[in-house]
C-alpha positions as CSV (number, residue, x, y, z in Angstrom):
1,X,0.0,0.0,0.0
2,X,1.4,3.4,-1.1
3,X,1.4,6.5,1.1
4,X,-0.6,9.5,0.1
5,X,1.2,12.8,-0.5
6,X,-0.9,15.9,-0.4
7,X,0.1,19.5,-0.9
8,X,-1.9,22.7,-1.1
9,X,-0.6,26.0,-2.5
10,X,-2.1,29.5,-2.5
11,X,-1.1,33.1,-2.6
12,X,-0.1,34.5,0.8
13,X,-3.1,36.1,2.5
14,X,-3.1,39.9,2.6
15,X,-4.7,42.0,5.3
16,X,-8.4,42.8,4.8
17,X,-7.7,46.6,4.5
18,X,-5.2,45.9,1.7
19,X,-7.7,43.9,-0.2
20,X,-10.4,46.5,0.2
21,X,-8.0,49.3,-0.9
22,X,-7.0,47.2,-4.0
23,X,-10.6,46.6,-5.0
24,X,-11.4,50.3,-4.6
25,X,-8.5,51.4,-6.7
26,X,-9.5,48.9,-9.5
27,X,-13.2,50.0,-9.4
28,X,-12.2,53.7,-9.4
29,X,-9.8,53.1,-12.2
30,X,-12.4,51.5,-14.4
31,X,-14.9,54.2,-13.6
32,X,-12.3,56.8,-14.5
33,X,-11.7,55.1,-17.9
34,X,-15.4,55.0,-18.6
35,X,-15.7,58.7,-17.7
36,X,-13.0,59.5,-20.2
37,X,-14.9,57.7,-23.0
38,X,-17.6,60.5,-22.6
39,X,-15.1,62.9,-24.3
40,X,-14.7,60.6,-27.4
41,X,-16.9,60.6,-30.5
42,X,-19.9,58.3,-30.1
43,X,-18.6,55.5,-32.4
44,X,-15.2,55.5,-30.9
45,X,-16.6,55.7,-27.3
46,X,-18.6,52.5,-27.9
47,X,-15.5,50.6,-29.1
48,X,-13.4,51.9,-26.2
49,X,-16.2,50.9,-23.7
50,X,-16.3,47.4,-25.1
51,X,-12.5,47.2,-24.8
52,X,-12.7,48.4,-21.2
53,X,-15.3,45.7,-20.5
54,X,-13.0,43.0,-22.0
55,X,-10.1,44.3,-20.0
56,X,-12.1,44.2,-16.8
57,X,-13.3,40.7,-17.5
58,X,-9.7,39.5,-18.2
59,X,-8.4,41.2,-15.1
60,X,-11.1,39.6,-13.0
61,X,-10.3,36.2,-14.4
62,X,-6.6,36.8,-13.6
63,X,-7.4,37.7,-10.0
64,X,-9.7,34.7,-9.5
65,X,-7.3,32.2,-11.1
66,X,-4.0,33.5,-9.7
67,X,-4.7,35.4,-6.5
68,X,-7.8,33.8,-5.0
69,X,-7.6,30.2,-6.0
70,X,-6.0,27.4,-4.0
71,X,-4.5,24.4,-5.8
72,X,-4.2,21.0,-4.1
73,X,-2.1,18.2,-5.5
74,X,-2.7,14.7,-4.3
75,X,-0.6,11.7,-5.1
76,X,-2.3,8.4,-4.3
77,X,-0.3,5.3,-5.4
78,X,0.3,5.9,-9.1
79,X,-2.4,8.6,-9.6
80,X,-1.8,12.4,-9.5
81,X,-4.9,14.5,-8.9
82,X,-5.1,18.3,-9.3
83,X,-7.9,20.2,-7.5
84,X,-8.7,23.9,-7.9
85,X,-10.6,25.6,-5.1
86,X,-12.1,29.0,-5.3
87,X,-14.0,29.9,-2.2
88,X,-16.0,26.9,-1.1
89,X,-16.2,25.4,-4.6
90,X,-13.8,22.6,-5.5
91,X,-13.2,21.3,-9.0
92,X,-11.0,18.3,-10.0
93,X,-9.1,19.8,-12.9
94,X,-6.8,17.0,-13.9
95,X,-6.4,13.4,-13.1
96,X,-3.2,11.7,-14.3
97,X,-1.8,8.2,-14.1
98,X,2.0,8.6,-13.5
99,X,2.8,6.3,-16.4
100,X,1.4,8.9,-18.7
101,X,3.9,11.6,-17.5
102,X,7.0,11.8,-19.6
103,X,8.9,14.3,-17.5
104,X,8.8,16.9,-14.8
105,X,11.3,19.8,-14.7
106,X,11.7,23.2,-13.0
107,X,10.0,25.7,-15.3
108,X,13.3,27.5,-15.9
109,X,14.9,24.4,-17.3
110,X,12.2,23.7,-19.9
111,X,13.6,24.6,-23.3
112,X,11.5,22.4,-25.6
113,X,9.1,24.3,-27.8
114,X,7.0,21.4,-28.9
115,X,3.5,22.2,-30.0
116,X,1.1,20.8,-27.4
117,X,-2.7,20.5,-27.3
118,X,-3.1,22.4,-24.0
119,X,-1.1,23.7,-21.1
120,X,-2.8,23.4,-17.7
121,X,-1.9,26.3,-15.3
122,X,-2.4,24.7,-11.9
123,X,-0.3,27.1,-9.8
124,X,-0.6,30.6,-8.3
125,X,2.5,31.8,-10.1
126,X,3.9,30.7,-13.4
127,X,7.6,31.6,-12.9
128,X,10.3,31.4,-10.3
129,X,11.6,29.0,-7.7
130,X,9.4,26.0,-6.9
131,X,7.4,26.2,-10.1
132,X,7.5,23.0,-12.2
133,X,6.3,21.9,-15.6
134,X,5.3,18.4,-16.6
135,X,4.5,16.8,-19.9
136,X,2.2,13.9,-20.5
137,X,0.5,12.1,-23.4
138,X,-3.2,11.1,-23.6
139,X,-4.7,9.6,-26.7
140,X,-1.5,10.4,-28.7
141,X,-1.9,14.1,-27.9
142,X,0.8,16.1,-26.0
143,X,-0.2,18.1,-22.9
144,X,1.7,20.1,-20.3
145,X,0.9,21.3,-16.8
146,X,2.4,23.9,-14.5
147,X,2.3,23.4,-10.8
148,X,4.0,24.2,-7.4
149,X,4.8,21.0,-5.6
150,X,6.7,20.9,-2.3
151,X,9.9,18.9,-2.2
152,X,8.3,15.7,-0.8
153,X,5.6,15.6,-3.5
154,X,8.1,16.4,-6.3
155,X,10.5,13.7,-5.2
156,X,7.7,11.1,-4.9
157,X,6.4,11.9,-8.4
158,X,9.9,11.8,-10.0
159,X,10.5,8.5,-8.3
160,X,7.3,7.0,-9.5
161,X,7.8,8.3,-13.0
162,X,11.3,6.8,-13.2
163,X,10.0,3.5,-11.9
164,X,7.3,3.4,-14.6
165,X,9.8,4.0,-17.5
């Protein structure tokens, strides 16, 4: 029977007043941009307003996926499970068998530019120390994932991947 290794990663929590200040600055900034569109000709103002809306949606998505989300990695026997949690909602994002994984490397060491079907971003940051990228094949298609395992989880995964090769 194999041991279970579990690791959860999230952005460091900021004080409540900093979060409120941050939200107020963003809302006031968007409001200011919308006010400036009133000085533009009608046709251009509509286009700029839509661009502001798209920017706000993209920025909100970034905040939710990078700053508010928690990612949990669970290694059970030869199965690696990635779970994303935002608030009270949990979603299993990816479920891999370790024999499908070709390699795992620190993200700074990845130099291969192979075309892949999809890259799963399962980490709060996408660069720096402690961020890893893995590659796997499913149904003859190449996929990659980015995650932030602790040392114990990373070593356990690498050991299992080498055993299965």
